[in-house]
N, C-alpha and C positions, 0 to 999 in steps of 0.2 A: 244765666249759665247756658252755654251751647254744648251739647253733647255730640260726639261723632255720629255721622249718619251711618246706620247699619249697613254692613257690606252686602252687596248683591250676592245671591247664591252663585253667580257666574264669575264673581271677582273674589280671588283668594284673599282673605284677611291677612294683614301683616301680623296681627296678634289676636288670638282667640282664647279666652279663659272660660272654663266651665266647671262649676262645682268645686272651686278651689278652697282648700282648708290648710292652714298651717298653724301649728301650736308651739309656742315658746315654752321651754321647760319640759319635763317628762322625757318623752322619746326624742323631742327636738332639743338640740344642744342649748342649755341654759345660757352659755356664754354669748349667744347671739342676741340676747335680750339687751339692746343698747339703752333701753329706758332705765335700767337699773331697778325695775319694778318686778312684781310677781309675774308669774307666767300669764300669758294671754293668748287668745286665738284670733287669727286673721281669716276672714272668709269672704269670698266673692262668688256669687251664684252664677252670673253670666256677664261677660264684658268682652267687647271686640273693638279693634282699631282697624279700619279699612286700609288696604294697601294705598300708599301714596299720600296718606293724610298726616296731620300733625296734631298733637294733643299735649296740653299742659295739665298735669295732675297736681293739685295743691293740697296741703294739709300741714298741721302743726307738728311739732316734735312728738315722737312716739306714736304717730298714727299709722306707721307701717310703710312709709314711702320707700325707703331703701330696701326693706325686706321684700317688698313686692318686686322691685327691680331684680333682686338676687334670685327670686323664684323664677321670674321670666327668663333670666339668663341661664338657669339651670345650675346655679352655684350652690343652692341649698334645695333640699327635697321637701315637697309638700306632703302633708298627711293624707290628702285625698285630692281628687280632681285632675283636670287636664289643662295643660298650657300648650297651645300650638303656635309656633312661629313659622309663618309662611307655609302653613299646612302640616308641619312636622311636629309631632308631640315630643317635645325636647326631653321630658323626663323618662320617656321610653328608651332613649339612647343611654348607653353606658360607657364609662371610661373614656378612651381616646375618641370614640365615635362622637360622643357628646362634645368633647373639646373641639374637634374639627368642625362640627356643625356650628357651634357657638362662634368660632373664629371667622367663618365665612358668612354667617347669616345674621349676626348681632354685633353692631358696633356699639362700643361703650365709652362714654365720656364721663369721667369721674370728677368730683369736686377738687381733688388734689392731683389730678392728671395721671399719676402713676406712670410717668415716663421712665425709661431706662437711663439712669444717670451714667455719665461716662461715655454714652453713645451720642452720635450726632443726630440732628433733626431727621436727616435722610435715613439713617440706620434705624431709628425708632419706627418709622413708617414701614421700612423693609422688613423689620421683625414681624410685624402683623401679617405681611404677605408670605413670609417664609413659613410661619407656623400654622397658618390657617387653611391651607389648600384653597386658595381663592376660586371664585366662580370662573367659568370658562371665558367670560368676557375679559378677564385679566390674564392674558397668556403669560406663562412663566418667563419667557424671554423679554416680557415687557414690564417686569416688576420695577426696575429702576426708573423706567420712563413713567410708569403710573405714579410712583412715589414723588418724583420731581414735579410732575404735572399738578398734583394736589398741593404740594408745598408752594409752588409758584402761584397757583390760583388763590391760595390763602394768604399770600403776601410774605412768605418766608423766603428771603433772598439768600440767607446764609445756610445753605443746606448742610454744610460740613461743620457747623458750629455745634459744640457740645450743648445739649439741651439745658444744662444748668447755667450756661452763660447767657441764655435768652431771657427776655423779660417775661413776667407772668402772662401777659397777653399773648406773646409769641409762643410760649409753652402751650397755652390752651389751643392755639391754632395748630400746633403740631399734633396735639391730642385729637383734634377734630379730623385732621388728615389721616391719622392712624385708624380712627374709628370707621372711616369711610373707604379705606384702602381696598378692601375686598369686595366693594359694592354690595354691602349687606342690604337686605330688604327692610331691616328694622334697626334703628339707632335708639339707645337708651341713654339719657342724660340725667345724672344724679346731682342735683343742686349745683349746676355749672356756674352760677353767678354768686355763690355764697360769699366768696372772698373779694368781690369786686364792688366798687362804688357804683351808684345808680347809673351814671353816664356810661361807664364801661360795661356794666351789666347789660344795658340795652344793646350796645354794639355787639357784645358777645353773643347774645341770643339771636340777633338778626343774622349774624354770621353762621351760626349753627343751623338756623332755619333755612336760610337761602342755600347753603351747601347741601343740605339733605334734599331739598327740592330739586336742585340741579342734578343730583346723583340718583334721584328716583327712590330715595329711602323714606320710609315712614319714621316719624320722630315721636317718641314718648319722653317728655321731660317732666321731672318731679321737682317741686320747689315749695318752700314755705313763704315765698315772696309774692304777695298779691299784686305788686306793681307790674309783674310780667303778664298778667291776665290779658290786658288789651293787645298784647303783641302776638297772641296766638289765635288761630282760626277757631280752635275748639278748646274748651276748658271744662274740667270736671273736678269737683271736690271729692277727695277720697272718702269722706264721710258718706257720700251718696252711693258709693258702690261697695264699701267695706263694712263688715261687722267686726269691730275690734273691741274685745272686752276681756276683763280679767277672768281667767278660768275659775277662780274661786268665787266669782260673783254670779248671781242669776242673770240670765239674758235680759237686756233691757226691753221693756214692752213698747216703748215709743220710738223705736228705731235705733240706729247705731249712734254712739257718742263721738 
């Protein structure tokens, strides 16, 4: 297993997590416990992803993969600790300020894509640019050009086609274009190959990796699929950085399970 090289003090980490705690149940909304089990606690003492790097996090169901991505994206609140994305403590931002920061600083690729149905491929990418206040590298007058450039690069020729008329592979490419539209420093991919066969899964991952490299974005991908490990420069098992246990149980003495 190869872990990411620690970021130099002179290089801003794309992601830096310190003293993170999150508890399902109690003060944290029980409905978020997707395991259907009793409440449990997720904890990370210290973890960083250097700028410009890529990382695959693997773990089985119920190990906290999706929960971790939601915490990084500021979609749910930690019980304690700090998560910094490109130097900004995302949970110190509130309301619209956090939404704007997320939109321009974190690209998200979901397993089910979450595209806006009834809108074209081009409009889906433009929506990301419209709502996110993109970085200065993407000038407002260049939104359409930026969206078209990404779609062309990713092989989407039918810019005006409603996304529901596209194939699954094409829809994922639109999702990748949308995630990178604002030139975010960090891209999070949540089980992006779960619904694909092995051949298409490899093609999909290579597409996501290469596009992130070309755009200068760090990539954190979570998956339960061990076949993806050889495709990434760095791989970490969640069990090696997470302490996930039932709140009702005593803490394990031999490490996390």
